N, C-alpha and C positions, 0 to 999 in steps of 0.2 A: 558044576561051578560052585564056588564057595558062597558063604553067607556073610553079610555085614550085619553086625549087631550094634544097635545104638541104645545105650543105657543112659537115661536122664535122671539125675539125682537132684531133687529140690534142695536148695541151700540158701540161707540168708546171706552168707558171705563165702562164696566159693573160693576166693583167694586164700582164705584161712585154711581150707582143705588142702590146697596146693602147698602152702607153707608147712603144714603138718607133715605132708608126705616128704617134702625135702628134708625136714629135720629128723625124720625117721625113715630114711631111704631104704634101710634093710627090709622094712615091711613090704612096700610095693615091689621091690626087687625080687623078694622071695615069691610073692604072688605071681609076678610075671614069669619067673623061672618055672613055676608049676604049670602055668598056662601053656608055655612052650612045649612042655612034655606031653600035653594033650593035643598039640597040633595048632595052637594059635599062630596065625600068619602075620597079623599086624595089630598094633594097639596105639591109640592116641587119646589124649585127654584134652578137653577144651572147657573153657569157662564162659558163662554168660552172666547177665546181671544177677540172676537168682537161681542159677543151676550149674552143676558140674556135669559135663557130658562125656561119656566114654564111647569111642567108636573102635570096634574090633573087627577083624576079619578072621573067620574060622572056616575049617574045611566043610563043616556041616553044623546044623543046629544042635545035634546030640552032643557034639564035643563041647560046645559052649555051655549047654545045660549041665553037663558033668562038672565042668569047671566051676560054674557059678553056684552050684548047690553044695560044693564041698571044698573050695579053695582054702588051704591053710592060711591063717592070719587075716582072712577077709573081714571077719567080724572086728578084729583089732583095728584094721585100716578104716572101716566105715565109722566105728565109734570115735577113734582118734581124730579123724578128719571132720567130725561133726555131721556126718551124712546119715541121719537117723530116720528120715522118712523113706518109705518104700519107693524104689525107683520105677520108672516106666521103661519097659524093655520092648524094643522092636527088633524083629529078626527079618531081614530082607534078603531076597535071593539076588546074588550078583548075576548080571547078564553080560554076555559078550556082544557089544554093539559098536558100530563104527565110531571112532573118536574117543573111545573109553580108554582111560589109563589110571593106574594107581601105583604110587611109589612110596 
């Protein structure tokens, strides 16, 4: 089974991070294209009151680690989006259980 990775970035104003990403769409699009070459299955961004949360699905933890440690333009994205604090990363094993679905 795949893994689900949850990355939580502290942010005083996560909506500004989203605004930056929209204004510089080439940066996150290039990052996503690179992630797909490494096997990324899904990607979602959410915002809370004081955090930006990324939820990804990957074939395995190693694929995610390869991506996260060397994605081109990731530094540019994090800096531009104002995400300067270290994120909290959780890697969870997906399980096949009754009633489960993911689209």
